[in-house]
N, C-alpha and C positions, 0 to 999 in steps of 0.2 A: 408165847409173841411179845407179851410184857418187857420180855430182859430187850428184845430186835430193835425198843422206842424209848430206851432206855439207853442205850451204846450207840447210837447216833449220836444222842442228845450230849452227852457228853463229850463222842467226841470234838464235836462244831462246839461248846464249853471248852477243849483246851484249845483247838486252834485260834477263835478268840482270846485267849488268854493270856498266847506264844507271839499270837499281833504284837497286842496291847504291850509287850513285856519288851518286843525289840522296839515298838517307836517309843517308849522309851531312858531306852540305852541309847540316839540314837543322843552322839555328840554333835550341842551343839554349839560354834564360839561367843555367839551374843547373850550373857549375863540380863537376863527378864522377871518378872513375876513370875511366880508356877502356872500363872491362869493363861498364857501368853503363847499362844496358839503357837508353833515353828516346823519350820518346814531346814529340809536342806539336799542341795541342786548342783552339781557336779558341771563346769561346762568341760560345752559347748552344754549353752543355756538349748535347749529343745527346742525354744518357742524363741531365741533371736540366736540362731547360728551365725549370725556374722560378726559377733563382738568377737573379734581374739583374743581373746583369755583364756588362762587353763589357771584351774584352782578349782577356788570354791563357792557356791553360794547359802549364807547363811539368815534364816527369813525369821523375825517376831511378829506376830499381829497382838494388836491389841484386843484385850475382850470384845469390845464392839467395831471387831475393825467390820464384821458384815452384814449388820444389824441400820436398816437407813434410818437417817433421826437419830443415832446414839454419836453423842461428842467424841465415840474412841469410834466414830467410818470412817474405814478405811487410812485408818493413822497405819503407820508400821515401821517397820525398822528393815533395814538389811545390806546382809556384809561381804562382797565380793574380797576372798580372805586367794589373792592371784600368785604365782609363782613370777609372772614377768610384771615390768612397771609398765604402770595404765598413762603414763605419762599428760596430765590433764593439764586438761585448760577450760574457757570455757564453753568454749570449740566443744572440742572434743564429749562435754561429758551433753551438749548437744547432743547433737546427733547421736549418740552414744546411748539416751535417755530415749533418743524417741525411736527407736530401730524399740527398743527394750517394751517399751509401749504398745507400741506399737504390733512387733511382735504376740505379745503374751496373751494382747485386746482380741487379735485374731483368732487366736487355740482358742480361745474360752467362750469365743464367736461362731463358730465351727458345729457349733450340739444348738445352735438357733439360727436354720437357714434362711432365715425372715433377717436378720438385722448384720447376719454376716458380708453381705456385702452394702451395707449403706453406713460399716463402721468410719468416719472420718480421720486422718492422721492424728499422730498425737505431737503438738507442736513445745518444742523445750527450751524456755531462758534464762541466765543464769551465770555470773557479775562472781570474780574474784571478789573474800572476802580475805585474806591472807592468805602466808607460802604454803597452808592443806588444808584451806576449807573453803566452800562456794556456799551458794547459795544463794535457788533461783524460784520455777515454775513450772512445771508440767502439764498441760492440759489435754487429756485427754479421752476419753473415750470408756466408761465404767458399762462393761460389759460381763464382769458378777454381779452388780444388786439393781442400778436401775436404767440399768438401759440409756443413759446420758450422758451429757459430757460434766468430767470432774476436774479444780483446778483440784491442781496437787501442792505443794511448797516445800519442797525441800532441802535440806541442807548434805551435802557433804563435806565427809573428813576424811582424809588422804597422811596416813602415815608410813614408814618402811619400818617392822619389825628386825632388827636384825639378828636375835636371839635363832629366830626360825626361820632368817632368809623369805620372805616374804613383806605382801606387798599386799596393805589392806585398804577396802575401801567404801568407808561406812554414809547410808545414809538413812535419811529421820525422814518419813510422809506424813503429811498431813491436810487434806481440806482446808484445812481450823487458820487460822492467824496464828504465828508467832507469839503473840502472846496472852493464847490460851491458856491453859491450863491442860489439856491432852501434851503440851510439850516438857511442863515438868518430866510427864511420867518420856517421855521420848527422851530425852537428853541424859537419861537412870538410862538406857538401856548401851551397853560397853560393852565391846571385845573383852571377853575374859580370859585373856594372852598377857605371858609377861614379854615384854620390850620393851628393850633398852630403847 
């Protein structure tokens, strides 16, 4: 009897260790401190299928991302590592990020049927800073934590990587103003890729 209880415990423990190893070995092209959680998602994105990109999204979340009241709340970066030229413009960024956040918040809210129907549409505003960067804001619903509207400041930068023949669009996001210390941390999150 004692052995029958011991064997399942070791099986469960082995499965947990294998899963942790798999998660640890997932390559994420964004360099960030080890305590920044990471995700990798392949296009088409399940929550925003109308974004017609081909490639991968790499995400890094500040440790306080999901903690209301934290100075790092909703602060994160994501990289679109694309096969296709995204042909960025202020209008295109506005349109695509509205689709992105509308889809994301709708998927998260579907688990909460009371709020799913009341989600306001995202509004995005961007201005071109130079040939490679844009600054803007997205006003969206926070379906994850507060269940309220959140104003996200966003900096988007574009680069073409000749070494890999990929198009890189890096988004850095926080509700904190640009002069807040979290932006010093976000500005250190960058693609770990050799590009000419």
